[in-house]
Every structure is written in structure tokens, then in C-alpha cells.
Backbone as a chain_set.jsonl record, in Angstrom:
{"seq": "MTSFEELVEIFASIRSCDRMRALFEELFTPKEIETLALRWQLLKDLHAGRPQRWIASRHKISLCKITRGSKVLKNKSSIVRQVLDKKYSDK", "coords": {"N": [[-174.777, 31.588, -20.791], [-173.466, 29.025, -23.028], [-171.93, 25.987, -22.882], [-170.208, 25.396, -24.88], [-169.518, 28.158, -25.428], [-168.261, 28.562, -23.0], [-166.085, 26.715, -22.866], [-164.605, 27.821, -24.935], [-163.959, 30.539, -24.087], [-162.151, 29.502, -21.759], [-160.4, 28.09, -23.273], [-159.019, 30.229, -24.479], [-157.927, 31.829, -22.553], [-155.907, 30.365, -21.684], [-152.511, 30.347, -21.696], [-149.972, 28.798, -21.66], [-148.324, 26.734, -23.325], [-147.831, 24.012, -22.351], [-149.843, 23.802, -20.28], [-152.109, 23.726, -22.098], [-151.82, 21.563, -23.438], [-151.894, 19.619, -21.32], [-154.79, 20.277, -20.614], [-155.929, 19.715, -23.037], [-155.346, 16.734, -22.878], [-156.688, 16.005, -20.921], [-159.157, 16.421, -21.357], [-159.854, 15.25, -24.012], [-160.057, 12.365, -25.464], [-157.377, 9.852, -26.602], [-157.869, 9.317, -29.399], [-159.586, 11.382, -30.223], [-157.817, 13.383, -29.993], [-155.808, 12.515, -31.98], [-157.463, 12.575, -34.165], [-158.083, 15.484, -34.151], [-155.486, 16.484, -34.626], [-154.78, 15.26, -37.077], [-156.673, 16.784, -38.722], [-156.0, 19.179, -38.718], [-153.444, 18.782, -39.736], [-154.374, 18.25, -42.675], [-155.342, 20.63, -43.375], [-152.854, 22.335, -43.326], [-151.752, 20.852, -45.231], [-153.347, 21.545, -47.706], [-153.205, 24.167, -47.699], [-150.32, 24.573, -48.403], [-150.747, 23.506, -50.883], [-150.876, 21.193, -51.72], [-152.049, 18.678, -53.537], [-155.47, 17.321, -53.417], [-156.295, 14.599, -53.875], [-153.908, 13.445, -53.249], [-153.474, 14.17, -50.786], [-155.344, 12.663, -49.461], [-154.742, 10.163, -50.152], [-152.179, 9.907, -48.692], [-152.764, 10.098, -46.117], [-154.964, 8.666, -45.659], [-157.631, 9.214, -45.803], [-161.098, 10.53, -46.502], [-162.001, 11.948, -49.463], [-164.196, 13.908, -48.778], [-163.646, 14.975, -46.315], [-161.667, 16.47, -46.807], [-162.737, 18.179, -48.815], [-164.287, 19.527, -47.243], [-162.267, 21.004, -45.697], [-160.966, 22.239, -47.785], [-162.928, 24.299, -48.501], [-163.286, 25.931, -46.426], [-160.45, 27.059, -46.464], [-160.886, 28.722, -48.774], [-162.318, 30.654, -47.923], [-161.86, 33.777, -47.52], [-162.048, 35.353, -45.166], [-161.71, 33.43, -43.376], [-160.671, 32.312, -40.129], [-158.799, 29.944, -39.805], [-157.501, 30.237, -42.14], [-156.295, 32.746, -42.015], [-154.542, 32.435, -39.788], [-152.951, 30.14, -40.865], [-151.683, 31.49, -43.063], [-150.254, 33.492, -41.7], [-148.601, 32.081, -40.107], [-147.184, 30.383, -42.009], [-146.208, 32.006, -44.089], [-144.092, 33.601, -46.812], [-144.126, 36.228, -46.3]], "CA": [[-173.502, 31.113, -21.668], [-173.374, 27.782, -23.331], [-171.094, 24.93, -22.303], [-169.298, 25.853, -25.768], [-168.874, 29.497, -25.074], [-167.433, 28.799, -21.738], [-164.737, 26.049, -23.353], [-163.948, 28.79, -25.911], [-163.33, 31.253, -23.067], [-161.213, 28.749, -21.213], [-159.021, 27.904, -24.218], [-158.586, 31.574, -24.968], [-157.651, 32.436, -21.549], [-154.562, 29.597, -21.312], [-151.4, 31.039, -22.361], [-148.885, 28.086, -21.745], [-148.227, 25.164, -24.068], [-147.812, 22.694, -21.458], [-151.101, 23.825, -19.583], [-152.964, 23.622, -22.885], [-151.771, 20.251, -23.659], [-152.427, 18.934, -20.125], [-156.091, 20.381, -20.5], [-156.447, 18.808, -24.085], [-155.264, 15.377, -22.591], [-157.815, 15.735, -19.644], [-160.672, 16.418, -21.969], [-160.047, 14.539, -25.017], [-159.255, 10.764, -25.726], [-156.092, 10.069, -27.533], [-158.175, 9.402, -30.63], [-159.814, 12.595, -30.41], [-156.471, 14.454, -29.903], [-155.37, 12.324, -32.926], [-158.326, 13.239, -35.153], [-157.912, 17.013, -34.38], [-154.149, 16.883, -35.098], [-155.231, 15.19, -38.478], [-157.54, 17.879, -39.199], [-154.924, 20.595, -38.739], [-152.54, 18.475, -40.928], [-154.827, 18.06, -43.841], [-155.544, 22.096, -43.802], [-151.901, 22.539, -43.684], [-151.288, 20.331, -46.706], [-153.974, 22.226, -48.732], [-152.416, 25.415, -47.698], [-149.067, 24.35, -49.059], [-150.958, 23.597, -52.332], [-151.056, 19.833, -52.181], [-153.345, 18.035, -54.176], [-156.592, 16.71, -52.439], [-155.955, 13.039, -53.959], [-152.441, 13.317, -52.705], [-153.693, 14.312, -49.045], [-156.653, 11.461, -49.285], [-153.916, 9.096, -50.052], [-151.057, 10.085, -47.698], [-153.479, 10.321, -44.625], [-156.003, 7.633, -45.576], [-158.788, 9.922, -45.475], [-161.966, 10.643, -47.455], [-162.077, 13.385, -50.307], [-164.972, 14.898, -48.183], [-163.145, 15.634, -45.338], [-160.608, 17.245, -47.535], [-163.1, 19.225, -49.459], [-164.619, 20.759, -46.175], [-161.09, 21.856, -45.416], [-160.806, 23.234, -48.731], [-163.635, 25.127, -48.599], [-162.902, 26.701, -45.21], [-159.503, 27.89, -46.784], [-161.034, 29.317, -49.879], [-162.942, 31.757, -47.618], [-160.819, 35.002, -47.253], [-162.09, 35.72, -43.656], [-161.596, 32.34, -42.302], [-159.417, 32.315, -38.84], [-157.899, 29.082, -40.31], [-156.667, 30.491, -43.427], [-155.59, 33.84, -41.456], [-153.511, 31.676, -39.104], [-151.931, 29.352, -41.544], [-151.096, 32.55, -43.888], [-149.335, 34.098, -40.692], [-147.334, 30.908, -39.861], [-146.385, 29.813, -43.265], [-146.321, 32.689, -45.333], [-143.011, 34.117, -46.68], [-143.895, 37.559, -46.025]], "C": [[-173.481, 29.524, -21.719], [-172.026, 27.091, -23.084], [-169.824, 25.267, -23.611], [-168.658, 26.9, -25.725], [-167.989, 29.561, -24.126], [-166.115, 27.697, -21.977], [-163.958, 27.24, -24.185], [-163.226, 29.805, -24.934], [-161.996, 30.662, -22.396], [-160.117, 28.656, -22.186], [-158.139, 29.273, -24.565], [-157.762, 32.251, -23.941], [-155.986, 31.499, -21.066], [-153.421, 30.266, -22.333], [-149.941, 30.09, -22.386], [-149.217, 26.745, -22.68], [-148.576, 24.187, -23.239], [-149.256, 22.745, -20.802], [-152.179, 23.416, -20.735], [-152.964, 22.229, -23.329], [-152.038, 19.332, -22.766], [-153.996, 19.099, -20.456], [-156.583, 19.62, -21.702], [-156.215, 17.176, -23.771], [-156.22, 14.931, -21.7], [-159.013, 15.507, -20.381], [-160.805, 15.642, -23.148], [-159.342, 13.14, -25.086], [-158.185, 10.913, -26.462], [-156.516, 9.972, -28.973], [-158.897, 10.478, -31.039], [-158.989, 13.584, -30.778], [-155.884, 13.96, -31.563], [-156.266, 12.561, -34.398], [-158.125, 14.839, -35.512], [-156.614, 17.121, -35.088], [-154.214, 16.422, -36.821], [-155.571, 16.131, -39.288], [-156.838, 18.725, -39.758], [-153.951, 20.103, -39.912], [-153.115, 18.548, -42.238], [-155.132, 19.934, -44.281], [-154.056, 22.33, -43.949], [-151.28, 22.036, -45.111], [-152.102, 21.158, -47.658], [-153.351, 23.497, -48.623], [-151.406, 25.485, -48.335], [-149.401, 23.73, -50.344], [-150.973, 22.2, -52.808], [-152.203, 19.308, -52.613], [-154.244, 17.157, -53.284], [-156.19, 15.032, -52.763], [-154.813, 12.629, -53.148], [-152.659, 13.006, -51.263], [-154.518, 13.019, -48.534], [-155.634, 10.287, -49.243], [-152.889, 9.082, -49.172], [-151.66, 9.981, -46.434], [-154.512, 9.398, -44.686], [-157.253, 8.221, -44.978], [-159.782, 10.275, -46.604], [-161.885, 11.98, -48.035], [-163.041, 14.396, -49.566], [-164.787, 15.635, -47.187], [-162.175, 16.69, -45.926], [-161.327, 18.569, -48.071], [-163.473, 20.174, -48.468], [-163.525, 21.699, -46.003], [-160.813, 22.868, -46.566], [-161.577, 24.491, -48.885], [-163.587, 26.34, -47.609], [-161.323, 27.555, -45.64], [-159.55, 28.971, -48.015], [-161.958, 30.883, -49.434], [-161.802, 32.73, -46.878], [-161.075, 35.36, -45.745], [-161.775, 34.63, -42.604], [-160.239, 32.422, -41.195], [-158.363, 31.258, -39.328], [-156.714, 29.513, -41.282], [-155.661, 31.753, -42.666], [-154.214, 33.317, -40.749], [-152.368, 31.008, -39.855], [-150.97, 30.62, -42.494], [-149.995, 32.97, -42.982], [-148.103, 33.265, -40.631], [-146.707, 30.501, -40.75], [-146.147, 30.801, -44.185], [-144.888, 33.291, -45.356], [-142.726, 35.61, -46.57], [-142.98, 38.036, -44.937]], "O": [[-173.479, 28.829, -20.704], [-171.018, 27.798, -23.115], [-168.642, 25.366, -23.283], [-167.441, 26.925, -25.906], [-167.043, 30.348, -24.153], [-165.137, 27.863, -21.248], [-162.763, 27.472, -23.998], [-162.0, 29.901, -24.973], [-160.921, 31.257, -22.478], [-159.002, 29.112, -21.93], [-156.94, 29.341, -24.836], [-156.972, 33.137, -24.271], [-155.151, 31.951, -20.282], [-153.574, 30.588, -23.511], [-148.945, 30.494, -22.986], [-150.192, 25.994, -22.642], [-149.604, 23.532, -23.41], [-149.868, 21.677, -20.793], [-153.146, 22.767, -20.339], [-154.04, 21.696, -23.597], [-152.41, 18.226, -23.158], [-154.581, 18.024, -20.589], [-157.567, 18.896, -21.549], [-156.895, 16.375, -24.413], [-156.593, 13.76, -21.619], [-159.795, 14.588, -20.139], [-161.96, 15.293, -23.39], [-158.17, 12.946, -24.764], [-157.949, 11.997, -26.996], [-155.754, 10.43, -29.825], [-158.933, 10.653, -32.257], [-159.215, 14.46, -31.613], [-155.548, 14.852, -32.342], [-155.744, 12.693, -35.505], [-158.034, 15.355, -36.626], [-156.571, 17.803, -36.111], [-153.754, 17.159, -37.694], [-155.016, 16.389, -40.356], [-156.877, 19.072, -40.939], [-153.681, 20.821, -40.875], [-152.323, 18.947, -43.091], [-155.098, 20.329, -45.446], [-153.905, 22.642, -45.131], [-150.54, 22.662, -45.869], [-151.412, 21.549, -48.6], [-152.911, 23.924, -49.691], [-151.32, 26.504, -49.02], [-148.438, 23.371, -51.021], [-151.059, 21.919, -54.003], [-153.284, 19.5, -52.056], [-153.755, 16.349, -52.495], [-155.804, 14.323, -51.834], [-154.788, 11.603, -52.468], [-152.256, 12.025, -50.637], [-154.366, 12.48, -47.438], [-155.707, 9.482, -48.314], [-152.654, 7.934, -48.797], [-150.86, 9.721, -45.535], [-155.091, 9.268, -43.607], [-157.801, 7.851, -43.94], [-159.281, 10.322, -47.728], [-161.736, 12.997, -47.358], [-162.806, 15.601, -49.662], [-165.395, 16.679, -46.951], [-162.024, 17.762, -45.341], [-160.871, 19.704, -47.932], [-163.189, 21.368, -48.561], [-163.66, 22.918, -46.105], [-160.505, 24.047, -46.39], [-161.088, 25.545, -49.292], [-163.809, 27.506, -47.938], [-161.112, 28.645, -45.108], [-158.684, 29.808, -48.27], [-162.209, 31.842, -50.163], [-161.086, 32.444, -45.919], [-160.061, 35.69, -45.13], [-161.62, 34.784, -41.392], [-159.06, 32.569, -41.516], [-157.17, 31.56, -39.3], [-155.508, 29.268, -41.254], [-154.434, 31.695, -42.748], [-153.081, 33.683, -41.059], [-151.171, 31.186, -39.629], [-149.741, 30.594, -42.55], [-148.839, 32.85, -43.385], [-146.957, 33.568, -40.962], [-145.548, 30.167, -40.505], [-145.817, 30.361, -45.287], [-144.346, 33.536, -44.279], [-141.636, 36.171, -46.674], [-142.821, 39.242, -44.748]]}, "num_chains": 1, "name": "protein.A"}
């Protein structure tokens, strides 16, 4: 088992938000957490239909990062898309 696979198993086993937050704070630097949160925000903005240039300007990030997120969301089998659809759909 690779270290990545081991981390995935550990993340999947944690059921408490407080414990997951504590694990993230122990594993990642504040900047890494900020970067991860920004990536999630741009995915939410794309999912909500906001224009890429608006997202780039608002969050001061490159269009390349946004384009990558856009490609992820265009994939109908994307886990990110499924999570966002479930969390933010009106259904």
C-alpha cells in the first residue's frame, strides 16, 4: 500500500468534523489548508455558474487553475461534481 492509499483510508475512516479538522491542522501548513479551501471555493463558484474571469478576479488566481476545475466539473462521473450536485442542487 502506498502512503497516498494509506492517507485515503485514514481520511475515509474519520467520521468527526472536529477530528478531521485536527488531522488537517496537524498534517498541513496553514498555507496548504488555505490553498485547498481556495480550490474548493473555485469549484463551488464554477458549479454555481459564475464566469471564469469573475472567479479569477475575485480570488486573484490564474485562469489555468480555474480551467482545471472546469474540466473536472464537465466530467459527469466526477466525484467533485457529484458532491456539489448533491450538496447544492434544488432537487
